[in-house]
N, C-alpha and C positions, 0 to 999 in steps of 0.2 A: 776402335773409334766409333763403331755403329752404336756400341753400348752407351758411350757418352753422348751421342746425339739423341739416343732414346730417353736417357735421363733428363737431358735438357728440355726435350719436347714435352715429357711428362710434367716437368716443373713448370713450363711455361702454360700448360693446359691448366694445371692445378691453380696456379695464380690467376688466371683469367677466370676461373670457375668461382674462386672465392671473391673476386672483385665484382662479378656479376650478382652475387648474393649478399654483398656487403651492405649494411644500413646507409641509407643516403644520408648526406651531411646535414648535421643539425643546423637550423637557422639561428642566427643571433637573435637574442631577446630584443623586443622593441625597445627603443629607447625613449624614455620620457624625461620631460623637464621636472626638476624638483627645485622649490624655493623654500627658504626659510626666512622668517622675520626675527630679527634680533630685538632685544627690549630697548636698545637706544639708551639714552642717558638718563631715563627716568625722570626727566625734568631736573636733573641734578647738574649744577656747573661748579667748578671750582671756585672757590673764594678768590675775589680779586685781591691778592695781597702780593708782597715781594716774593718772586719766585714762580709765580704762576705761570709765566711764560715758558720757563724750563719744564715744569711739570707738564704743561699741555704738549710741547714739542717732544718730550720722550714718553710720556705715558699713554697718550692717545694714539700713538702709533700701533699699540697692540690691544688696547681695550678701551671701553668706555669710561667716562669720569664717573658713572654710576658705581664702578667697581670699587672705588674708593669709600664712597658712601656705605657700601656693604660690609666694611671691615670695623672690627671693634676698635675702641679707642686703644691705640698703641702708644707705647713709650718711644722715645728717640731710638733705643736699642733694637726695639722691634720692628720699627720703620726701617732701619738700617738692615736688619735682616731681610726684610721684604724686597727692599730695593736691590741688595746682593742678589737674592734668589731670582729676581726678575732678569737680572743681568747674566749670572752664571748658569742657573739651571734652564731658564728660557730663552736665553741668547737675545735679549733686548739690548739693542744698540745704545747703550747708555754710556757717554763719554766718562772716564774716571773724574773729570773736573765738575761734571753736573751731579754726580750722585749724591754728594753732601748737600748741595742745594736743594734736591728733590726731598731729601730727609729732613732739611731743616723746614721747609714749606709744609710738608705733611704732618711733622710733629706740632708744629706751632698752630696749624689750622685744624687738624682732625687727629690730634694725639694729646698725650699727657706729657706735660713739661716736667 
C-alpha cells in the first residue's frame, strides 16, 4: 500500500511540475471587421417584358440582374440547361411551374430563338 501511495504521490508531483512549466494559453487573435463591395447590377435591369416578374422573383434571390448580362447569347436549350443547373446544382428554389417561364423570358429577351 505504501508503494502505491508513493507512486501516486510521484505522479501528482510530476503533473504539478509539468503544469508549472507549461506554456501559457495562447490568446485568440484580434477580431477585425471585413467588408466587401459587390458590383451590383452594373446599371443593368431586366427588360420589361412578359415574364419579367417571375425572373425577378426567382433569379434576383441569388444573384444580380447583371449576371444575365454577362452570359453569351444562348439558345432555348442552353437557357433550359442554365435554369436547371441553378435549380439542381445550386439549389435555387425555383418552382417547377416557373422554370419554363424563366427560360421563355431569357430566350426571348437575351437569347437566340
